[in-house]
Structures are given as structure tokens and as C-alpha cells.
N, C-alpha and C positions, 0 to 999 in steps of 0.2 A: 504494500500500500504506500502511495506517495505521501511523504510527510509534508507539513505546511512549509518547512524550511526548504525542501526540494522544490515545491511549487513557487516559492519566493525566488529561488535561484533561477528557475526556468523563466519566470516573468522578467527578472532583471536582465538576463542574458539575451533573450530573444525579442522582447517587446521594448524594453527601456534602452539597452545598449545596441541592439540589433547587430550582434557579433556575426561577422562573416569570415569565411576562410582567408587566412593571411593577416587578420587584424592583430594589432598589439594592444593588450589590455593592461591597465594599471588599477589595482584595488588599494584603497587607503582606508584603514580602520584601526581598531585596537584588538588586542588578543582576546577580548571578551566575545568578539564576533566570529571566532574561529569556525563554529559550525556552519555559518552562512558563507564565509569566505571559502571554505573547503568545497561546498556545493557549487558555488559560482565558478571556482577554479576548474572543477570537473566539467561543468556545463559549457564553459567557454572553450576548453580544449576540444570537447566533442563537437562543438560548432565549427572547429577548424582554426581557432586562433593560433597564430604562430608563436606568440609569446604572452604569458600571463605573469606579470610581476606584482608584488604586493609590499605594502608598508604597514606593519602592525605595531602600534604604540603600546608600551607597557604602562602600568600605573605611575602617574606623576612624571612621565617623561618630559613633557613640555615645561612643567614647573621647574624641574631640576635643571633643564637647559637654560631657562631664563635667569635662574639664580646663580648658576655656576659657570656658564660659558664665558670664555674670554671675548673681548671685543672682536677679535678676528673670527672666532667661531660664530658669533652673532651675525656677522656680515657675510658668512660663507653660505652659498646656496646649497640646498640638499641636491646632490647630482642626479639621483634617480627621479625625484619629483620634477626637476628642471627638464630632464630628458623626456619624461612622460608628457608634460604639458606642451612641449615644443614639437614632439614627433609621434607620439602614440595616437591610436585611432579611437580608443575607448577609455573612459575614466569613471570608476565607480567609487563613490565616497559613502561608506557605511558608517553612520553615526552609532557608536556603541560606548558611551562614556563610562569611566570609572567614577568620576567626581565632577559634577557640573560646575563646581566652584573652584576647580583646580587653579585657574588663573586669576581668580579674584584677589585683588590687592598685590598682584605681581608688580615688580618695579616698572613704573611708567617709562622711565628713560630707556631702559633696556628693551622693553616691549616695542618702543618706537624705533629703535635701531633695527630690531628684527623685522618689523613691518616694512621699513624702508628697503632693507636688503631683499625682501621677498617680492618687491614691486615688479621686477621683470618677469618673474614666474606668474604672478597674478595677471599681468598684462597679456602674456602668452595664452593663459587660460581663457580670459574673456574674449580675446580676438579669435581663437580657434574654436571656442564653443559657439561664437556668434554665427560663423558660417558653416558650422557642423563638421569642420575638419576633425574636431574632437567631439565625439558623441559622449555626453556625460550624464550621470545620474547620481542624485543624492537620496539615500534611503536611511532607514532606522532598523537597528537590531535591538530588541528589548533588553535592557539591563536594569539592575536594582536602582541605580542612580536616577535614571529617567522615570522609572515607576514611582519612586518616592517623590520626585518633583511634581509628578502629575497627580499625586494623592491616591495612588492605586497600589495594590499588591502586584508582585511581578506577574502572576498568572492573569490578573485582570488586565494589566498593561499589554501582555502578549496578545490577548483577545482584541484589545483596542487597536494595536498596531496592525495586526494581520487582517482585522476586519476593515480598517480604513484602506488597506491595500487591495481589498476585494479578494483575498486569498482563500476565503471560504466559499467563493463562487465555484461552480463546476468548471468554468473556463474564465479565469481572471483576465486573460488577454482580451477576450471578446467583451468583457464588462468594461474595460478601459477604452476599447474602440467605440463603445456606445457613448461614453463620456465625451470622447473627441467629437463625435457627431453632434451631440447636444450643444456643446460649447461653440461649435463652428459658426452656427447662425448668429451667435452673440458677437463674436469678433468680426464677422462679415459686416454686421450693421455698424459697429463702432469704427471700423476702418473706413466707413463712408463719412464719418463725422470729424470735425476739427476742434471743437470746444467741448470740454467736459466740466461738469460742476458736481461736487459732492456736498450734500447738505444733511446734517443731523444735529443733535444737541451739541452745542459748543463748536460746531464745524460749519463753515461756509467757505469753500475753497474752489477756485476755478483755474483751469490750465488748458493750454493748447496741445493738441496732438497732431497738428498739421505737419505732414511729412514723416510722421512716426507710424509705427506698426503695432497694433494690438496682437498679442500672441495667445494661442490656445494651449494652455498648460494641461496636457492630457495624460500625465504620468510618465512621459518619456524622459524628461529631465529631472523631475522630482517624483519619488514614489513614497507616499501617495501624493496625488495632486488634486486638481479641481480649482482652477482660477483662470481669470483672463487678466493680462497685464500689459503695460506699455511703459515707456519712459517719456514723461512730459517734456515739452520744449523748455529748456533750462530757465530762460528768463521770463516765462509766461505765467508762472504760478503766482496767484494772488489770493489773499484772504487769511483766514484763521482755521487751523485744524486741531482738534482735540482727540487724543487717543484714549479710549475708555478701558482698553486692556493693558495689563502690565507690559512694559517694553523691556525686553531682556536682550543683553548683548555681552558676550564674553563672560557669562556668569554673573553679570551685574543686572539687578532688577530696578527699574525706574517706573514710578507710578504717576498717573495723572498728568501726562505730558501734553502741553499746549504749545503750538508754534504759531508765530505771526510772520507772514510772508509778504514781501513786496517785490514785484518784478523778478521773482525766482529766488531771491535771497531771503533766508531765514534771519530776520532782523532781531527777533526777541524769542526767548524760550523760557519755559517755566515747568517745573515738576513738583508735584505734591511730596514726593519722596525720591531721593537720588539726584538732587540738583547738582551736587558737586561732580558726579560722574558725567552727567549731561554736559556740564560746562567744559569738562576735559575733552569730550568727544568733539565738541564744536570748535576746538582749537586745531583739529586735524584738517588738512587740506581737502576741500571738496565736500565736506559734510554739511555745509550750510545751503546746499542745493539738493533737489530731489533727483534720485536716479530711477524711481519706479512709482507707478500708481497702479493699483490692482483691485480686483473684486473677487472674494472667495465664493466658490460655488459647490463645495463638497458638503452636502447636507448629512452625510454619514458621520462627519466629525462634528459632534454636538457639544463638546466641552473643551475648556481651556486646559492644556497640559503643560504650559510654559515651555513648549518646544515649537519653535517657529516653523519647522517643517510641516507640522500639523496645524498650528494655530492660524497661520495666514490663509489656510484653505477653508476655514470654517464657513459653511454656508450662512449668508446673512451678515457678512462683515466686509469691510474694505480695508486696505492697508496702503500706506505710502512708505517708501524707503528713502532715507537720507543717504547721500554718498554715491557710490559707483552706479553708473547706468548700465543697462543691458545693450550691448552694441547691436544685437540682432533686431532691436526695436528702433534703432536709429539714434539712441541716446548718446550724448557726448560728454557727460560729466564723469570726471575721473577722481577716484579716491581709494584709499586702502580700506575704507569702511563701506559696508552695505548693511544698513540696519533697518529692518522692517518694523513698522509700528502700526498697530491694528485698532480699529474701532468698530463697535457694534452698529449695525444699520437696521435692526429689526423693529425698533420702536420709533417709527416715523422717518427713518432715513430715506433719502431720495438721491438718485443719480439722474442728471440731466445731460443730454448730448445734443448740441446745436439747438438748444431751446426746447427740446422735447423730453418729457419725463419718461425714462425708459426703465426705471427701477424704483420700487417702493417697498418699505417694510421688509427689506432683506430678500426680495425676489425680483427677478427681471420681468418686465411687462411685455417683452418682445414675443 
């Protein structure tokens, strides 16, 4: 009998990454995900991959590195990751954390040196994923740390993750193809429009999407998925946006975030909790402009788990990201940060496109 982990590996290999004979595949995760890594390794080789390489982090590896590495080490690029981002065909990032707060309170100055050093690798990643030379997917393997963060037992969290990925369906791939079809009519309509407005409690923000592309996130680049997204024209964003969900980045949680925006620049920001961290983030190049605007459409994800891979997809929410744009949408903003911030739209929320109300109370009207 096929296990759920085997079904997961099959979906990741054949639907998400679309591994074909001769492909070079890179898997990035932790040792906790070894059961899924093993099955993807097997499945990719059977699909004809010529090379399947992997990087499995151990407990506190990144923390140890930031605290003890020399300046030279901090500035040295990881050669396998660099090679993979620049030349491989497929990249799978399996989130499987030991400790979600591992990097909290890490030395800021050393973290900044490391982020700057990794900029060329990140640039290669964004450029090659934009034109699909690098087929990538981010997914989740259930661990105690993520289960605890979500307020669940590990067994409950496993059911949540696998259910959100449609792995209990007889044919998960067919289920995701149906998601693709359902969302395509939404992006087709949005791609005919040039001005979008989000309105809900504490939020009234408008932006242009002229010359930009709305994308159908159907599970191929994120598993699970269920969203439509674009990158707004950088200097077109105007208004106020409030994020009702906790905003989490690098293990830091910020609550009650409100941003005031004029001609694309975030001029003022405020948080009910975590103001100091928010202040630090806005000192980083590119973070005071938006790289993404999106609407979550996965109504199988019904609760906050403090995991952005799932939370940004919650049906009935919208999110905007500060920092790095998606090149495949036509976005031009560059930053080492891409931080998604989410707000509920189910209680009176509206989306307007070219003056037409196309979304109300968490549902599209199209």
C-alpha cells in the first residue's frame, strides 16, 4: 500500500518539479525530513534525473554558523547551493525545522554580512525561477516545532499538512489540476485590469498592475498553494494597509502592523507588538516598497498556523509583501527581504479592479 509520504514524493517529483530524464535536482532541508527526502530521491532517479544532490541541516547549524564563523566564512558562498541555483534544473526546499526561533536574537551585524554575501545566489535564484530555467518548489514536512507553533499535536499537524496538500485524495495531481483550472479564470480577468484596490477594516490601498502579470499559484511552486499574485508597479501604491494576522519573519513575530504608503514608498509604520524588529527591517534596502500583492484562495486551510507557506493561502485573506519582487510578474524591486503580511477579508473586505467590485467577504464574485 502506498504511504502518504510516497504519495507526497510522487506529487512533488512529477507535478511540482516535473522531473524529466537528464535533469539535475537539488533538495534542501534538514535531517528531520529524511523520510521524504529519501522518497523524492528515489522518485527523481526513477524519473530519469541524472543527478540528485541534497543539503540536510542538523540542529542549530545556522545559529552556530552565525555565532562562530569568521568574517571570511560569513562572506564565503556555499559552493553546492551556488552551483545549484546557477545551473541545476530543479530545486526542492522542504521546510522541516528543529526550532522556529533558532535565529531569533542572532547578531544583526553578522546576519547582515551573511545576507549581503548570499545576494548573488538569491539573484540567480529569482532570475532562473522567473523564466522557469529553474523549476522550484517549497513544501513542508511535519515536525514537532511546526506543530507546536500551530497549536497542534504532531499527529494533528500531519493530518493538516497532508490534507492541505490534497494527499488524501485518490489522485492528488488531478485535484491540483482542478485548482489550476478554477484559478485561471480569476487571473485571466485580473490580467485585463490595470488598477486594483483592497478595502477592509483599517485598509484602503490602491496600486497599478499595468504591464504586470497576475500568476496562478496552483501548487507547482509552493505545495500546498491556492493564491493569485502579482507585483504592483513600484511607485503606484497609495493608501493605508493594516494586517490583522501576526506577521512572522525569521522567527520574529510582529502584531498589529499598519503601513502608510505614498507613491510606492512606505513613509510610516506602526506595530502593536514588535516595533523594534519592524524598525530594523525597514533599514534594509528595498523593504520600504512592495514586491507582491496577492489573494489567498485555499479554503481547505481554515486556521492560522504561523507558517507563511500555509497562512498566505488561507481562503478569504489577502496579503502584501515588502521587499523583493517576483521577476516573473514583471516586478522590479530588489531586496534581501521578502516578507508576506496577511489580513482577513471575510468581514466586509472588498477587492476592486478598474472600478468594478470583483471580490467581497472573502470570495470572488467572478
